C-alpha positions as CSV (number, residue, x, y, z in Angstrom):
1,M,77.4,113.0,113.7
2,N,78.1,115.9,116.0
3,E,75.2,115.5,118.5
4,G,76.6,114.8,122.0
5,M,80.2,114.6,120.7
6,D,82.9,115.2,123.3
7,R,85.2,117.9,122.0
8,T,88.0,117.3,124.5
9,P,91.3,116.8,122.8
10,L,93.0,113.5,123.3
11,T,96.2,113.6,125.4
12,R,99.7,112.4,124.8
13,D,99.0,109.5,127.3
14,F,96.2,108.2,125.0
15,F,98.8,107.6,122.3
16,D,101.6,106.4,124.6
17,R,100.2,102.9,124.8
18,P,100.6,99.6,122.9
19,V,99.3,99.9,119.3
20,L,96.7,97.2,119.8
21,D,95.2,99.2,122.6
22,V,95.2,102.5,120.8
23,A,93.9,101.3,117.4
24,P,90.4,100.1,118.4
25,D,90.2,102.9,120.9
26,L,90.5,105.4,118.0
27,L,87.2,104.3,116.5
28,G,84.5,107.0,117.0
29,R,87.1,109.6,117.7
30,T,86.9,112.9,115.8
31,L,89.9,113.8,113.5
32,V,90.0,117.6,112.8
33,R,91.9,118.9,109.8
34,T,92.3,122.6,110.0
35,T,92.8,124.2,106.6
36,D,93.0,127.8,105.2
37,E,89.4,127.3,104.0
38,G,88.2,126.1,107.4
39,P,88.0,122.9,109.4
40,I,87.0,119.4,108.2
41,E,85.9,117.0,110.9
42,L,85.8,113.2,110.4
43,R,84.6,110.5,112.8
44,L,86.9,107.5,112.5
45,T,85.2,104.2,111.5
46,E,88.0,102.0,110.4
47,V,91.7,101.7,111.3
48,E,94.7,99.3,111.1
49,A,97.5,98.6,113.7
50,Y,101.1,98.3,112.6
51,A,103.6,97.1,115.3
52,G,106.9,98.3,113.9
53,E,110.0,96.1,114.1
54,I,108.0,93.0,115.2
55,D,105.5,93.3,112.4
56,P,106.4,92.1,108.8
57,G,103.5,94.3,107.5
58,S,105.0,97.5,108.9
59,H,107.2,100.1,107.2
60,A,109.5,99.9,110.3
61,F,110.0,96.1,110.2
62,R,113.6,96.4,109.0
63,G,114.5,99.4,111.2
64,R,114.6,103.1,111.1
65,T,115.0,104.9,107.7
66,A,114.6,108.5,106.6
67,R,111.1,107.6,105.4
68,N,109.8,106.0,108.6
69,S,111.7,107.9,111.3
70,V,108.5,109.6,112.6
71,M,107.2,106.2,113.6
72,F,109.9,105.8,116.2
73,G,108.3,108.6,118.3
74,P,107.3,110.5,120.2
75,P,103.7,109.3,120.2
76,G,100.8,111.6,119.2
77,H,102.3,112.7,115.9
78,S,101.3,112.0,112.3
79,Y,103.1,109.7,109.9
80,V,102.2,110.4,106.3
81,Y,103.6,108.3,103.4
82,F,103.3,108.3,99.7
83,T,102.3,105.1,97.9
84,Y,102.0,103.7,94.4
85,G,103.4,107.0,93.1
86,M,100.0,108.8,93.5
87,W,98.4,108.5,97.0
88,H,99.1,109.6,100.5
89,C,98.1,107.7,103.6
90,L,97.7,109.1,107.2
91,N,98.8,107.3,110.3
92,L,99.0,108.3,114.0
93,V,102.1,107.3,115.9
94,C,101.7,105.5,119.2
95,G,103.6,103.5,121.8
96,P,106.7,104.5,123.8
97,E,109.3,106.6,122.0
98,G,111.9,104.5,120.3
99,M,109.5,101.6,119.5
100,A,108.0,102.2,116.1
101,S,104.3,101.6,115.9
102,G,101.3,103.4,114.3
103,V,97.7,103.3,113.3
104,L,96.7,103.7,109.7
105,L,93.4,105.7,109.4
106,R,91.4,103.8,106.8
107,A,88.0,105.3,106.8
108,G,85.6,107.8,108.4
109,E,82.4,109.8,108.2
110,I,82.9,113.5,107.3
111,G,80.5,115.9,109.0
112,I,81.7,119.4,109.2
113,G,83.5,120.6,106.0
114,A,82.0,118.0,103.7
115,E,81.6,120.6,101.0
116,M,85.4,121.1,101.0
117,A,86.0,117.4,100.9
118,R,83.7,117.0,97.9
119,K,85.9,119.4,95.9
120,R,88.9,117.1,96.4
121,R,86.9,113.9,96.1
122,F,84.7,114.9,93.1
123,S,84.5,111.3,91.9
124,A,82.6,110.2,95.1
125,R,78.9,109.5,94.3
126,Y,77.8,109.9,97.9
127,D,79.2,111.5,101.0
128,R,79.7,108.1,102.6
129,E,82.3,107.5,100.0
130,L,84.3,110.7,100.6
131,A,86.8,109.0,103.0
132,K,86.1,105.3,102.4
133,G,89.6,104.0,102.2
134,P,93.0,105.4,103.4
135,A,94.0,107.2,100.2
136,R,90.5,108.7,99.9
137,L,90.6,109.8,103.5
138,A,93.9,111.6,103.0
139,T,92.7,113.2,99.7
140,A,89.4,114.4,101.3
141,L,91.3,116.0,104.2
142,D,94.0,117.5,102.0
143,V,96.8,115.5,103.7
144,D,100.2,115.1,102.1
145,R,103.8,114.8,103.1
146,A,103.9,118.4,104.3
147,L,101.9,117.1,107.4
148,N,104.4,114.3,108.2
149,G,105.5,114.6,111.8
150,V,102.7,117.1,112.9
151,D,101.9,117.0,116.6
152,V,98.2,116.1,116.9
153,V,97.8,116.5,120.6
154,H,97.6,120.2,121.3
155,G,94.1,121.1,120.1
156,P,92.3,122.2,116.9
157,Q,94.6,125.1,116.2
158,R,97.0,122.5,114.8
159,P,96.7,121.3,111.2
160,L,95.6,117.9,112.7
161,S,94.1,117.1,116.0
162,V,92.0,114.4,117.6
163,L,89.0,114.9,119.9
164,R,87.4,112.3,122.2
165,G,84.3,112.2,119.9
166,T,81.7,109.5,120.2
167,P,83.3,106.0,120.6
168,P,81.1,103.0,119.7
169,S,80.0,100.5,122.3
170,P,82.4,97.5,122.5
171,D,79.9,95.1,120.9
172,Q,80.0,97.3,117.7
173,V,83.7,96.9,117.2
174,R,84.9,94.2,114.8
175,S,88.4,93.0,113.9
176,G,90.0,91.0,111.1
177,P,93.0,90.7,108.8
178,R,94.5,93.9,107.4
179,T,93.7,94.9,103.9
180,G,96.3,94.2,101.2
181,V,98.9,92.9,103.6
182,G,100.7,89.8,102.4
183,G,103.4,87.4,103.6
184,D,103.9,86.8,107.3
185,G,101.9,89.9,108.2
186,S,98.7,88.8,106.5
187,H,96.9,86.9,109.2
188,Q,97.0,89.2,112.2
189,P,93.4,90.5,113.0
190,W,94.7,94.0,113.4
191,R,92.1,95.8,111.3
192,F,89.3,97.3,113.4
193,W,86.1,98.8,112.3
194,I,82.6,99.8,113.4
195,D,80.2,97.1,112.5
196,G,77.6,98.1,109.9
197,D,78.9,101.6,109.3
198,P,78.5,102.5,105.6
199,T,81.8,104.4,105.4
200,V,83.9,101.3,106.2
201,S,86.0,100.2,103.2
202,P,85.6,96.6,101.7
203,Y,88.2,94.1,102.7
204,R,90.7,93.0,100.0
205,A,93.3,90.3,100.4
206,H,96.8,90.9,99.3
207,T,97.3,90.3,95.5
208,P,101.0,89.7,94.6
209,R,102.2,92.0,91.7
210,R,103.3,90.1,88.6
211,R,106.4,91.3,86.9
212,A,106.2,92.1,83.3
213,T,107.8,89.5,81.1
């Protein structure tokens, strides 16, 4: 994973672009989570784009709230939300300030720090499953709401940072509908992944919840 990897941190300008440009360009980049125990490094293999107030699948579709305010900028910060009463998910904010958009980090390959990730993801049978899915990724990297709003641009001394890494060739990038998104937001091909990578999570269509009778 680390052979030939470019360890130059990504700049603010990288994130200050339309979300559909940033999302596929994050594939192959290295996310660094700096903990008290040491660093954990993950090569991103799967992401999803969310385009804010024009996107029915986005948390920001109905405007700014206390929960989603980080999505409105500035770019290059983390947006962490809590879902289903048990899981955290990690996003990176992008686009011009004031226009909410972000990229959900869905999966990746953990290299450095895998032993720390295993302690948090003890149910994973193999290392390729440590961060296979957004909740698993956040759990493996010890990400929770305390990291909401963290600036990821200024290098690995931060709790979260992103390095240039080893992007895949364009012919390795695939796209398709986002996982678990229903309604008017279900058909956009805004999920991006590295073809054939074993850490990519399986696609699941949205399943409406049934109310108890």
